[in-house]
C-alpha positions as CSV (number, residue, x, y, z in Angstrom):
1,M,0.0,0.0,0.0
2,S,3.0,2.3,0.3
3,N,3.1,2.5,-3.5
4,F,-0.3,4.2,-3.3
5,G,0.9,6.7,-0.8
6,Q,3.9,7.5,-3.0
7,L,1.6,8.0,-6.0
8,K,-0.5,10.4,-4.1
9,D,2.5,12.3,-2.8
10,L,3.8,12.7,-6.4
11,V,0.5,14.0,-7.7
12,M,0.2,16.5,-4.8
13,S,3.8,17.7,-5.3
14,L,3.0,18.6,-9.0
15,E,0.0,20.7,-8.1
16,A,2.0,24.0,-7.7
17,D,3.8,23.4,-11.0
18,F,0.5,22.7,-12.8
19,E,-0.9,26.0,-11.5
20,K,2.3,27.9,-12.5
21,F,2.3,26.5,-15.9
22,Y,-1.4,26.7,-16.8
23,D,-2.4,29.8,-14.9
24,K,0.8,31.9,-15.2
25,G,2.4,30.5,-18.4
26,N,5.7,29.6,-16.6
27,S,7.4,27.3,-19.1
28,A,10.0,26.0,-16.6
29,A,7.0,24.8,-14.5
30,G,5.8,23.0,-17.6
31,T,9.1,21.2,-17.8
32,R,8.8,20.1,-14.2
33,V,5.2,18.9,-14.9
34,R,6.4,16.8,-17.8
35,K,9.2,15.3,-15.7
36,G,6.7,14.5,-12.9
37,M,4.3,13.0,-15.4
38,Q,7.0,10.7,-16.7
39,E,7.8,9.6,-13.1
40,L,4.0,9.1,-12.6
41,K,3.9,6.9,-15.8
42,N,6.9,4.8,-14.6
43,M,5.4,4.4,-11.1
44,A,2.1,3.3,-12.6
45,Q,3.8,0.7,-14.7
46,T,5.6,-0.7,-11.7
47,I,2.3,-0.8,-9.7
48,R,0.6,-2.5,-12.6
49,T,3.3,-5.2,-12.8
50,E,3.2,-5.7,-9.0
51,V,-0.6,-6.1,-9.0
52,Q,-0.5,-8.5,-12.0
53,N,2.2,-10.6,-10.4
54,K,0.4,-10.7,-7.1
55,K,-2.8,-11.6,-8.8
56,N,-1.2,-14.5,-10.8
57,D,0.4,-15.8,-7.6
58,G,-2.9,-15.8,-5.9
59,G,-1.5,-13.5,-3.2
60,A,-4.2,-10.9,-3.6
61,A,-6.4,-10.5,-0.5
62,A,-9.4,-9.7,-2.8
63,A,-12.8,-11.5,-2.6
64,P,-12.7,-14.9,-4.1
65,A,-13.8,-15.0,-7.7
66,A,-17.1,-16.6,-8.6
67,K,-16.8,-20.2,-9.6
68,A,-17.2,-20.9,-13.2
69,A,-19.7,-23.4,-14.4
70,P,-18.2,-26.8,-14.9
71,A,-17.1,-27.4,-18.5
72,K,-19.3,-29.8,-20.4
73,K,-17.5,-32.9,-21.4
74,A,-17.2,-33.4,-25.1
75,A,-19.0,-36.4,-26.4
76,A,-16.7,-39.3,-27.3
77,P,-16.5,-39.6,-31.0
78,A,-18.3,-42.7,-32.3
79,A,-15.9,-45.5,-33.1
80,K,-15.9,-46.1,-36.8
81,K,-15.3,-49.5,-38.2
82,A,-13.1,-49.9,-41.2
83,A,-15.1,-50.9,-44.2
84,P,-14.1,-54.4,-45.4
85,A,-11.9,-54.5,-48.4
86,K,-13.6,-55.3,-51.6
87,K,-12.6,-58.6,-53.2
88,K,-11.6,-58.7,-56.8
């Protein structure tokens, strides 16, 4: 859960630079915003990978998934007898 806290902190730290760039036209703040958004993208990818790995390992503490309906068994193919060879 610490990743979520880091994510929130990063977004909150960018707030002032967003205001400076969009409201005041400060281009240096725009550079900081772009850098922060790249960090945000990288952090998001790390979290996505972590969540996927945890999900695949069954380590997630989420509610159990609904059981799928049992698969229907395929009917056994009818045994075909070889046709007798024709006599000449």
